[in-house]
LUMPADO-761524 format. One record per residue: residue in three letters; z, x, y of N, C-alpha, C in turn. Coordinates in steps of 0.2 Angstrom, whole numbers, plus 2048, in hexadecimal, padded with zeros to 3 digits. Layout:
alaZXYZXYZXY...
This chain:
met423CF9D00427CF8CFB42ECF4D01thr431CEFCFE434CEBD0343CCEBD00ile440CEDD02448CEDCFF44DCEBD03ala451CE9D00456CE4D0345CCE9D08lys45ECE6D0D461CE8D13466CEED0Eala46BCEAD0946FCEED0846DCF5D04asp467CF4D01466CFBCFD463D00D02phe462CFED0845ED02D0E465D08D0File463D0ED0E467D13D0F464D17D18glu466D14D1D465D17D24466D1ED24gly46AD21D2246BD28D24465D2CD1File463D2BD1945DD2ED16455D2ED1Cala453D26D1D450D25D24451D29D28arg456D29D2C456D2ED32456D34D30gly457D38D29455D3ED2844ED40D27leu44CD3AD23444D3BD2143FD3BD28ala441D36D2E43FD37D34440D3DD38val447D41D38447D46D3A43FD4CD37leu441D4DD3043CD51D2D435D50D2Fglu433D49D2F42CD49D3042AD49D38ser42FD4BD3C42ED4CD4342AD52D43phe42AD56D3E428D5BD3D422D5BD3Dasp41CD5FD42414D5ED4040FD64D42thr409D64D42406D68D46408D6BD4Eglu407D65D4F40AD64D54411D66D58arg415D67D5541CD66D57420D6CD51gln41ED73D52420D76D4A427D77D4Carg42BD76D51431D78D50435D75D57leu43AD71D5543DD6CD59445D6CD59asn446D6CD6044DD6BD61450D65D61ala457D64D6045BD5DD61457D57D65thr456D59D6A453D55D6E44CD51D6Dleu447D57D6C442D54D69441D51D64ala446D53D5F446D4FD56448D49D59ala44ED46D5D44FD41D5E449D3BD61glu446D3ED66440D3AD6843BD39D65arg438D3FD5F434D3CD5B436D39D54ala43CD3AD5243FD35D4F442D2FD4Fgly443D2DD54445D27D5944CD26D58ile450D2CD58458D2CD5845BD2ED5Dthr463D2ED5D465D32D60465D39D61arg466D3ED67466D45D6746BD47D61ala472D44D63478D45D5E477D44D55ala472D3DD55470D3DD4D46CD42D4Bala466D44D50462D49D4E465D50D4Barg46AD53D5146CD59D50470D58D4Aarg474D54D47477D53D3F473D54D3Bhis46ED51D3C468D51D36463D57D36leu463D5AD3B461D61D3B464D66D3Aleu46AD66D3B46FD6BD38470D6BD31thr471D63D2D470D62D2846AD62D23leu464D64D2645FD65D2245ED6CD23ala462D70D28461D78D27467D7BD22his46BD76D2246FD78D1C46DD78D16leu46AD72D14466D71D0D461D77D0Cgly45ED7AD1445AD7ED11452D7BD14tyr452D76D1544AD73D16448D76D1Dleu44ED77D2244BD79D2844DD81D29glu44AD84D2E44ED89D2F44FD89D36thr454D8DD3C457D8CD42458D93D44asp458D94D4B459D99D4F461D98D54gly462D91D50467D8FD54466D89D5Athr460D89D5C45FD84D62459D81D5Ftyr454D84D5C44DD80D5844DD82D51phe449D7ED4E449D7CD48443D7CD45trp440D7DD3E43AD7ED3C439D7DD35met434D7AD32433D79D2B437D80D27ala43AD7FD2243AD86D1C435D83D14ala435D87D12430D86D0D432D82D08arg43AD80D0743CD7BD03439D76D03val436D73D09434D6CD0A42DD6CD04leu42BD72D03425D72CFE427D6FCF7arg42ED6FCF5430D6DCF042DD66CEFphe42CD60CF442BD5BCF4423D59CF0ser41ED5CCF5417D5DCF3417D60CEEgly41AD64CEB419D69CE341BD64CDEser420D61CE0424D5BCD941DD56CDAtyr41BD53CDF416D4DCE0411D50CDCleu40CD55CDF407D59CDB407D5BCD4ala40FD5CCD140FD5ECCA411D57CC6ser412D51CC9415D4BCC6410D45CC7ser40CD45CCB409D41CCC403D40CCAarg3FED3ACC63FAD3ACC23F4D3BCC4leu3F4D36CCB3ECD37CCE3EBD3DCCFpro3EFD43CD23ECD4ACD33EAD4DCCBarg3EDD4FCC73EBD51CC23E5D4DCBEala3E5D46CBE3DED43CBD3D8D43CC1leu3D9D46CC43D1D47CCB3D1D4ECC9gln3D5D52CC83D4D59CCA3CED5BCC5pro3CCD5BCC03C7D5CCBB3C0D5BCBFthr3C0D54CC03BAD51CC53B7D54CCAleu3BDD55CCE3BCD59CD53B8D60CD3asn3BBD64CCE3B9D6ACCE3B1D69CCAarg3B1D64CC63ABD64CC43A5D63CC9leu3A7D5FCCF3A4D5BCD43A2D61CD8ala3A5D66CD93A5D6CCDE3A0D72CDCala3A1D71CD339DD77CD2397D74CCFgln395D6ECCF38FD6ACCE38BD6CCD6thr38ED6BCDC38DD6BCE238CD71CE7gly392D74CE6394D79CEA398D77CF0glu399D70CF139DD6CCF63A2D6CCF5ser3A7D6ACF93AED68CF83B1D61CF8phe3B3D5ECF23B5D59CF13BCD57CF1ser3C1D52CF43C7D4FCF43C6D48CF2ala3CFD48CEF3D2D41CF03D7D41CF5val3D6D3ACF83DAD39CFD3DED32CFDval3E3D32CFF3E7D2ACFF3EAD29D06leu3EAD23D083EDD20D0D3F4D21D10asp3F6D23D153FDD24D163FDD22D1Egly3FFD1CD1F3FFD1AD253FAD1AD28glu3FAD1DD303F3D1FD333F0D25D33glu3F2D27D2D3EFD2DD293ECD2CD23val3E7D31D1F3E5D34D1A3E8D39D17val3EBD3AD113EFD41D0E3E9D41D09ile3E8D49D083E4D4CD033E9D4DCFCval3E9D4BCF73ECD4CCF33E9D50CEBala3E3D51CEC3E0D55CE83D8D58CEAarg3D6D5ECE93D1D60CED3CFD67CE8ser3C8D66CE73C3D6BCE33C5D72CE5gly3C5D76CDF3C4D7DCDF3BED7FCE6ser3BED87CE63B6D87CEA3B2D8BCE6tyr3ACD89CE63A6D8CCE33A1D8DCE9gly39ED93CE7398D94CEA39AD97CF0ala398D93CF7399D99CFE3A1D95CFEpro3A5D9BD033ACD98D033ADD90D08thr3B0D8ED053B2D86D0A3B5D88D11arg3B2D85D153B4D84D1B3B9D80D1Eval3BED84D1E3C4D7ED203C3D7DD29leu3C6D77D283C7D72D2E3CBD73D33ala3CED72D383D1D71D3F3D9D6FD3Atyr3D7D69D373DED65D343DED68D2Cgly3DAD6CD2B3DBD6ED243D7D6BD20leu3D4D70D193D2D6BD143D8D6BD0Ehis3DED6ED103E3D70D083E6D68D07leu3EAD69D003EDD66CFE3F5D63D02gly3F3D5DD043FAD59D073F7D5AD10ala3F3D5AD113EDD5BD173EED54D19arg3EED53D203EFD4BD223E9D4BD28leu3E6D46D273E0D45D2A3E0D3FD2Fpro3DED3CD353DED36D383D9D30D33ala3DCD2BD323D9D28D2D3D2D24D31his3D4D23D393CDD1ED3C3C8D22D3Dala3C8D2AD3B3C2D2ED3C3C0D31D36thr3C2D30D313BFD33D293BBD2DD26ser3B8D2FD213B5D2CD1D3B9D29D18thr3BED2CD153C3D2BD103C8D24D14gly3C9D27D1B3CED22D1D3CAD1AD1Earg3C4D1AD1F3C0D14D203C0D11D1Bval3BED15D153BED12D0E3C6D10D0Aleu3CCD13D0D3D0D10D0C3D2D0AD10leu3D2D0BD173D4D02D1A3D0CFFD17ala3C9D00D153C4CF8D123C6CF7D0Fala3CBCFAD0C3CDCF6D043D6CF3D04leu3D8CF4D0A3DECF0D0B3DECE8D0Cpro3E1CE6D093E1CDDD0A3E0CDCD13ala3DDCD6D123DDCD3D1A3E3CD5D1Fala3E8CD2D1A3EFCD3D1F3F0CD8D20glu3F1CDDD1D3F3CE5D1C3EDCE8D20phe3E7CE7D203E5CEAD253E4CE9D2Cala3E6CE2D2D3E9CDFD343EFCE0D37arg3F3CE4D343F9CE7D353F8CEDD36trp3F3CF1D323F1CF8D343EDCF9D3Bphe3EACF4D3C3E7CF6D453ECCF3D4Alys3F2CF1D4A3F3CECD4F3F9CF1D52gly3F6CF1D593FACF7D5D3F8CFDD5Darg3F5CFFD583F2D06D573EED09D5Dser3EFD0FD5D3EAD12D613E6D16D5Cleu3DED19D603D9D1BD5B3D7D21D60pro3DCD27D5E3DBD2ED623D3D2FD61arg3CFD32D673C9D34D673C9D3DD64leu3C8D3ED613C7D46D5E3C2D4BD5Fthr3BAD46D5E3B7D49D603B1D44D64pro3ACD47D693A8D3FD6D3A7D3BD66his3A5D3BD613A3D38D5D3A8D33D5Athr3ADD32D5B3B2D2FD573B1D28D5Aleu3B4D23D563B4D1CD593BCD1BD5Athr3BCD18D603C3D18D613C3D11D64asn3BED0CD653BED05D673BFD02D5Fala3C5CFED603C7CFBD593C2CF5D56arg3BFCF2D5C3B9CEDD593B5CF2D55ala3B2CF7D583AECFBD543AECFFD4Eleu3B3CFFD4E3B9D02D483B9CFDD42arg3B9CF8D473BACF2D403B5CF1D3Dgly3AFCF0D403A8CEFD3F3A7CF4D3Aala3A7CFDD3B3A6D01D363AACFFD2File3AFCFDD313B4CFCD2A3B0CF6D26ala3AECF2D293ABCEDD273A6CEDD23gln3A2CF3D2639BCF5D2239ECFAD1Cval3A1CFCD1D3A5D02D193A8CFCD11arg3ABCF6D143ACCF1D0E3A6CEED0Aarg3A1CEED0E39BCEBD0A397CF1D07ala397CF8D09393CFAD07395D00D00asp39DCFECFF3A2D03CFC3A0D0ACFAtrp39FD0CD033A1D14D0439ED15D0Bcys3A1D1BD0F3A0D1ED1539ED22D16phe39AD25D19398D2AD1C398D2CD25ala39FD31D273A0D31D2B39ED39D2Eala39AD39D35398D3ED3839BD41D3Dglu39ED46D3F3A1D4AD433A7D45D48glu3A9D42D453AFD3CD483B8D42D47his3B8D44D423BDD48D423BCD4ED45glu3B6D53D443B6D59D453ADD59D47leu3ACD5ED4C3A6D5FD4E3A3D61D47gly39DD61D47399D65D4139AD62D38val39FD5FD3A3A1D5CD343A2D56D30gln39DD54D2A39CD4DD2739DD4DD21ala3A0D47D203A4D46D1B3A1D3ED16leu3A0D3FD1039ED38D0C3A3D35D09ala3A6D30D083ADD2CD023AAD27D00val3AED26CF83ABD20CF63B4D1ECF4pro3B4D18CF23BED15CEF3BCD1ACE8leu3C5D19CE53C4D1CCDF3C7D15CDBarg3C8D11CD73CAD0BCD63CED0ACCFasp3D4D09CCE3D6D09CC83D2D03CC3met3D4D01CBD3D3CFDCB93D4CF6CB9arg3D7CF4CC03D8CEFCC13D5CEDCC8gly3D1CF3CCC3CCCF0CD03D2CF3CD7arg3D6CF5CD63DACF8CDE3D8CFECDFthr3D6CFFCE53D5D08CE73DDD0BCE9val3DCD10CE73E3D14CE43E0D1ACEAala3DBD1BCEA3DAD21CEE3D3D22CF0ala3CFD26CF43C9D28CF73C7D2ECF4leu3C1D2ECF23BDD35CF03B7D36CF4asn3B9D3DCF83B3D3FCFD3B1D46CFBval3ABD46CFF3A8D4FD003A9D51D05val3AAD55D093A8D59D0F3A3D5CD10leu39FD5AD15399D5ED17398D62D1Dser398D69D1D399D6BD26391D6FD26gly391D70D2D38BD71D30384D6DD31gly386D65D2F381D60D3337DD61D2Cala37DD64D26376D63D23372D5ED20his377D59D1E375D52D1C375D4DD21thr373D47D23372D41D25374D3ED1Fala377D36D23379D31D20375D2FD1Aglu36ED2FD1B369D2DD1636AD33D10ser369D39D13368D3FD0E36ED40D08ala375D3FD0B37BD3FD0837BD39D04glu37AD33D06379D2ED01374D2ECFCarg36FD32CFC369D34CF636CD37CF2thr36ED3ECF4371D44CF1377D43CECleu37BD41CF2384D42CF0386D3BCEEleu384D35CF2388D2FCF0388D2ECE9pro383D2FCE4381D2DCDC387D30CD9leu388D37CDB38DD39CD9393D3ACD9leu397D35CDF39CD34CE039ED2ECDCphe39AD29CDD399D24CD9399D23CD2glu397D29CCE396D2CCC939ED2ECC7ala3A2D32CCC3A7D34CCA3AED2ECCAala3ACD29CCE3B1D24CD03B1D21CC9arg3ADD1FCC63AAD1BCBE3B0D1ECBAglu3AFD26CBA3AED29CB53B9D2ACB5val3BAD2BCBA3C2D2ACBA3C7D24CBBarg3C3D20CBB3C6D18CBB3CAD18CB6ala3C9D17CAF3CED16CAB3D4D1DCABleu3D3D22CB03D8D25CB13DDD24CB5leu3DAD1ECB93DFD1FCC03E4D18CBE
């Protein structure tokens, strides 16, 4: 969304940039680190950190700051009010009960994808990945089946902007880090309308994904199943699980 410059509140943008500076690599930040990560001055970062701590969104020992539980209000409000997670949850649970596998619904957010709904656990306990399979978990778009499905759905101009100047970190020996090769892989996903990714995000983990489209044909999310232990080849996953994913995508289309 684009807004007029007069409507843009710089202070809110900077405060959110400071809050987003905290991640799994940097759970505790001082003013200097926050300034570097948010792209603002140290003095401004210090004021934002102190304000966020005063409001209860951060905790501090006087020098370093870290996130407080209050920040979960945002995710809780999204999950409670957004139609997408609520519409998909019964279908995800049914697929999990039917197959014993773990299913998720994922959306694109910049260079990452975010899990907005996931199935309950059935049968054997679900294996937790290094980056997590919990609600709100963020995964690198270039190395995931859902990321490639969602990137394949972008209009040409937006797809080009996404790639421009972007680095593609290597997460495993199998991760595609060459831009030309990744573009080719995404073009194949666009033609096939599904994606199978094997051990690109984490060794021993495979995933199969399809797009979730609304009644106007817009891709609003991706549906995937995560498979651990290398039990499936692309061919076996396509044969046994892909029809279930496509059927589920058709079932929920009217709800999106």
